[in-house]
N, C-alpha and C positions, 0 to 999 in steps of 0.2 A: 583584722579582716574588714575591708571597706564594703559597706552596703551600697548598691548601685541601683538607680532607677533611670529608665529611659522615658523621657517625656516628649512625645511627638505631637504632631498636629499640623494641619495645612496652614498656608499663609493667612494671617489675621485671626487665628483661632484663640490667641491669648496665651501662648506658651510663656513669654517673658514675664507677663503680669503674674501668671501662676508661680513662676520661679521666685519672683520678688516676694510674693505672699508667703511661700514656704520658707524662704530664707529669713524673713522677718520674724517668723515664729519658731525657729529651730530651737531645740533644747539647749539650755545654757550648758557650757562646758564641752560641747561637741564641735569638732572642726568639720565644716562642710566645704566641698569643692564643686565647681561647675565647669563642665566641658561644653562649650557652646560653638555651634557651627551655623554660618549664615550663607545664603545663596550669593549675596553680593560680596564685593571685594573690600567694602569699607569697614564693616564690623560695628554695627550700631548697638547690638545687644550687649557687647562687652562694656560700652560706656554706660549703659543703663544699669548693669549689674555691678559696676565697679564699687559702688557705695554700699553693697550688701554685706560686706564683711567676709564673704566667702573667698576661698582661693579660686582664681579664675584662669582658665586657659581657653583661648580662641582659636578656631580654625575657619578663617574666612574663605569665601570664594568657591562655593559649590557644595559638594556632598562629602561627608566624612569618609564614606566608604570607597571613594575614587582611588585610583592608583594602588589597587589591591589593599586598600585599607591603611596605607602607610601613614597618612596624616593623623588618622584616628589612633593608630597604635602609638605613635610618637607622643601625642598629647596625653593619651591615657597613661602610658608608662611613666611620663614625667610627673603627673599628678599622684599616681599610686606610690611611687618610690620617693619622691621629694616631699610632697605635702603630707602623705600618709593620712588622708581624711577619714573621719568616721563614716561619712556618707558622701557619695558622688552623684550629682544630678547631671544627666547628659541631655542636652537639647539639640537635636539635629535640625538642619534646615527644613522649613516647611515644604520644600520641594524634594526632600530626600526619601529614600527607601530604607525601611528599618531592618530588613532581613539580615543584611551583611553585618550590621552593627550587633544585632542580637546573637548572631552566630559567633561573632568574635568574642563577645562577653561570656558566652556559654562554653567556649573552647577550653580544653584541659589546661592549657598554658596559664590561664588566668584564675583557675579554681583555687590555688593557694592564696590569691591576693584579694579576691572579691566575692561577694554574694550577690547574685542578680536577683533583685526583688521585682515586684510587679511593674509592668510597663503601662504608662498612662497615655492616652491619646485625647488631646483637646479637640473638640468638635463644636463649631458654630452651626447649629442645625439649619440655619438659613442657607448654608452652602449646599445642603442636600437638594435644594430647589434650583441650583445653578448647574446646567448640563455640563459645561466645560469643567467644572470642579468635580461633580459627581462622577464623571467618566474618566477622571484623571487617574492613572494607574497608581501613582504614589499616594493619592488621597485614599483610595480603596485599600491599599496594602497597609497603610498606617492604621486604619481602623481594624483591619483583619489581624494585625499582630499584637494588638493591645490586650491587656488583662482587664483594664477599666476604661470605659469611655466617659470622659468628662464633658457633658453637654453644657458648654459655657455660654456666657452672655445672655442669660435668661431674661435680663431686663430689656433686651432688644428684640425678643421674639415676637412674632405675630402668630395668628392662627395657622397660617400655612406652614410656618417653621415647626410648630408643635405637631401638626399632622405628619410632616415629613419625618420628624424624629420618631414618632410612634410607628410609622410604617417601616422605618429602618430597623427598629427594635423587633418588630414582628418577623422581619426577613432575616435577622441575624442568626445564622445557623449555630453559633457558639453560645448565644444567650449571655454575653458578658454583662456585668453590672453597669448600669448607666447612672452616673452621679450628676445631678443638676447643680450648676454653680453660676454665680455672678462674680465678675471681676477676678476670676481665677481663684476664688477663695474656697479651698478644699481642705479637708481634714488631714493633719499630719499622719494619722494612723494608716492612711492608704499606702504610704511609702513602705510600710513594714509588711504589707500583704505579700505572700509568696507569688512567684511567677508560675502561672498554671497553663497559660495559653502557649502551647508548643506546636501550633498549627504549621504545617510545612508550606511555606510560601514559595512560589516560583522565583527563580533568579530573574532579576529585573535589569535590562540593559541600561546603562547610563550614557547620557549624551550631554556632558558638560563641556563647555569651551572655556578654557582658562587663557584669556587673551593677553599673554605677556607682550605681544607685538603692539596691541592697542594701548596697553598701559605705558609702554615706552614712548609712544607718540603723544599721549594725552596727559601724562602724569603731572608735569610741572608747567606752571606759567613762567614767563620771563622773570617775574618778580619773586617767584617761589613762595607766594602767599597761600596758594591753594592747589589742589590737584584733583583730577577726575579719574575714576576707575569704572570699568564696565565688565559685564559677564553675561553669558547667555546659555541656556540649556533647559531641557524638560519643557520646551515650548514657552519659556518666559525670558524676559530681558531685564537686566538691572543696570542702573547708572547711578553712581554715588559721587559725592564731593566731600573733601576734608579741607577745612580752613584753619589757619594758624590761630594761636591764642590771642592775637592782637585784633582779630577781626570780630566785629560786633554787627548784629543785624537789626534792622527796623522791625519791631515786634508786630505791629499791625500788618505791615506789608508781608512779613514772612508767613503769618498765619493765613493770610489771603492767598498767598502763593501755594501753600500746602492744600488749602481747601478747594481751590479752583483748578489745579493742574489736572489735565485730562488723562489721568493714569489710574491704575488699579490701586497701588499701595505706595505710601510714603511713610518713612520712619526716620526720625532724627533726633539729635541732641545738640541744641544750638545756643550760643551766647547772644543775648538780646539786651536792649536797653533796661529791661526789667529784671535781668538776671538769666540764669540758665533755664531753658525751657525744653522739655521733650515733647515731640509731636508724633502722633501715630494715627494714620488714616488708612482705613481699609474700605474701599468703596465709599459709601456715604457716612460711615462711622468715623468720627473725628474726635480724638482724645488729646487734651493738652494738659500737661502737668509742669509745675515749677519744681526745680530740683536744687538741693543744697550743695552737693559736691561740685568741684570745679575741675573738669577734665582739661587736658592740655590743648584741646582743639574743639572745633565745632564740626559735626559730620551729619550728613543727611543722604538718604538713599531712596531711589524709586525702583519699583518692580512693576512690570507691565506685560501684558500678553503679546504684545508686538513691539517692534522697535519704534520708539517715539521720536519726536524731534528734540533730541537731547540738547542741541546747540541753542535752540530757541528757549527751552526751559532754563538752560544754564545762563543765558543772557539776562533773562528776567530775574533770576536768583542773584546774580552778581550785582544788579542795580540796587539791591537792598542792603548792601554793605554800608556801614557807617564809618568804619576806620579803614582807610586805604593808603597803601604806600605803592605808588606806581613807579 
């Protein structure tokens, strides 16, 4: 019987960092698996989690529960039947709605295969002060569906964030436990807590565009050294790039490109002069880490509230390449 936890949270709340912490501290002798879904088409989290030692299955490009849950069911069935993990952690996109996933995991067909434990929702309390995020339907529903709220990034909070969190807790009709965390460092014991929150959430309409037509037009350059993929839905737009293993980037120039780009979110794993670097920027928060594993490519993705000048951003990114074959 596989123990399953759903780990949700809006864009930039720290889901992947939390997963990496949990996987790094898993009990010896247990096999863990991760089913990860991203809004963008590129799949950054898979590259970040690849060195974790867990069995990994990716569902890029939108929401797990689209197309009547078929992508989710296929990925879930493959992991349960082929990997037979002791524990499965599911990370939906930060723009996804959890109801359909929880309904699926609770359905009779999966009862012989899995035990659905507590659902965790990562929350950066600073987002409670941002009207666009606070009023986002998925943001509200992720919080409403969780058994535990992980108030993450405490090291970045100011007084207004603390007050916003306190006010939210006062208004939370279900009075779920709130766990304060930094860098996604939470206790493993939370994963074995039972699922108690069975709040009936309304059905949420999905408006994802899976732009195969755009992909076919933008996918490959003439030299086939890189490709671009795009997606949009839920009031957000994404644009991402994958570069082959022979392409290396100027380190200083890349970090400045990420820091200064006029967009909401950038996430990537890139080959540079100094080695493999992961970058993660949400608003003004900018984290940089060096990594040991060597993936077969470099990939970076932008998510923004409106359609940005992708061609201009792309042109400035391409100028940072150090190894070119034209």
